[in-house]
C-alpha positions in Angstrom: -17.9 45.3 -4.5 -17.2 48.3 -6.6 -19.9 51.0 -6.8 -20.7 54.1 -8.7 -20.0 57.1 -6.6 -21.7 59.8 -8.7 -22.8 61.0 -12.1 -19.8 62.3 -14.1 -21.9 63.6 -17.0 -24.8 63.5 -19.3 -24.3 63.5 -23.0 -26.8 63.6 -25.8 -27.0 63.9 -29.6 -28.4 66.7 -31.6 -29.0 67.2 -35.3 -27.8 70.8 -34.9 -25.5 70.9 -31.9 -24.5 74.5 -32.1 -28.2 75.7 -32.3 -29.2 73.4 -29.4 -26.3 74.6 -27.3 -27.3 78.2 -28.0 -30.9 77.3 -27.0 -29.8 75.9 -23.7 -27.6 78.9 -23.0 -30.4 81.3 -23.8 -33.3 79.6 -22.1 -31.6 77.7 -19.2 -28.6 79.9 -18.7 -26.1 77.0 -19.2 -22.6 78.4 -19.6 -21.7 76.4 -22.7 -17.9 76.3 -23.3 -16.0 76.1 -26.6 -15.6 72.4 -26.2 -19.4 71.9 -26.5 -20.6 71.5 -23.0 -20.6 72.8 -19.5 -19.3 71.7 -16.1 -21.3 71.7 -12.9 -20.4 71.0 -9.3 -16.9 72.4 -9.7 -16.4 70.4 -12.9 -17.2 67.0 -11.5 -20.4 66.8 -13.5 -20.3 67.5 -17.3 -23.2 68.2 -19.6 -22.5 68.0 -23.3 -24.2 67.9 -26.7 -22.7 65.8 -29.4 -23.4 65.7 -33.2 -26.0 63.2 -34.2 -23.4 61.1 -36.1 -21.0 60.7 -33.2 -19.6 57.3 -32.6 -18.8 58.1 -29.0 -22.0 56.5 -27.8 -21.2 53.2 -29.6 -22.9 51.6 -32.6 -26.4 51.4 -31.1 -27.7 54.8 -32.2 -28.8 55.6 -28.7 -29.6 59.3 -28.2 -27.9 59.8 -24.8 -25.2 58.4 -22.6 -24.6 58.7 -18.9 -21.1 58.9 -17.4 -20.8 57.3 -14.0 -18.0 58.3 -11.6 -16.1 55.4 -10.0 -13.1 55.2 -7.7 -11.3 52.2 -9.3 -12.0 51.8 -13.0 -10.0 48.6 -13.4 -11.8 46.9 -10.5 -15.2 48.0 -11.8 -14.5 46.8 -15.4 -13.2 43.4 -14.0 -16.4 43.1 -11.9 -18.6 43.8 -14.9 -16.7 41.3 -17.1 -16.9 38.6 -14.4 -20.7 39.2 -14.3 -20.9 38.7 -18.1 -21.6 42.4 -18.9 -20.3 43.4 -22.4 -17.3 45.7 -21.7 -15.4 47.6 -24.3 -11.8 46.6 -24.3 -10.6 50.1 -24.9 -9.7 52.3 -21.9 -8.8 55.9 -22.5 -6.4 57.8 -20.2 -5.9 61.6 -20.3 -5.3 64.5 -18.0 -9.1 64.3 -17.3 -8.8 60.8 -15.8 -9.5 57.3 -17.0 -12.6 56.2 -19.1 -14.1 52.8 -19.9 -17.4 51.7 -21.4 -19.9 48.9 -21.0 -23.4 48.1 -22.2 -26.5 47.3 -20.1 -29.0 44.5 -20.9 -31.1 46.8 -23.1 -28.2 47.8 -25.3 -27.5 51.2 -23.7 -23.8 52.1 -23.7 -22.6 53.9 -20.6 -19.3 55.4 -19.6 -17.3 54.9 -16.4 -14.9 57.6 -15.3 -12.2 57.5 -12.7 -11.2 61.1 -12.1 -7.5 61.9 -11.9 -5.9 61.9 -8.5 -6.2 65.3 -6.7 
């Protein structure tokens, strides 16, 4: 059975992303980068604020999304499909790894991330 091996990131919406990023930088000392977020644990965990109208979280309008780290994205997505879990057909691949999405029984979209090989 495939399992989640860690949290890859936490993402949330804001009506004024720039102001909220500045607030977190000032009050919590988060080193917000130009791309809109920060990396922790050597970059294996990402924190990022998105605009309130982002479609990245899917059509549900949910305020946040968790990214879970996996070792085999294809196997995890197949396992979820076999169990009847709604899985997005799209898989993104980039220099940052491979990404897929699914939705839990309460309609919360989540992201699965297979980091690139070392």
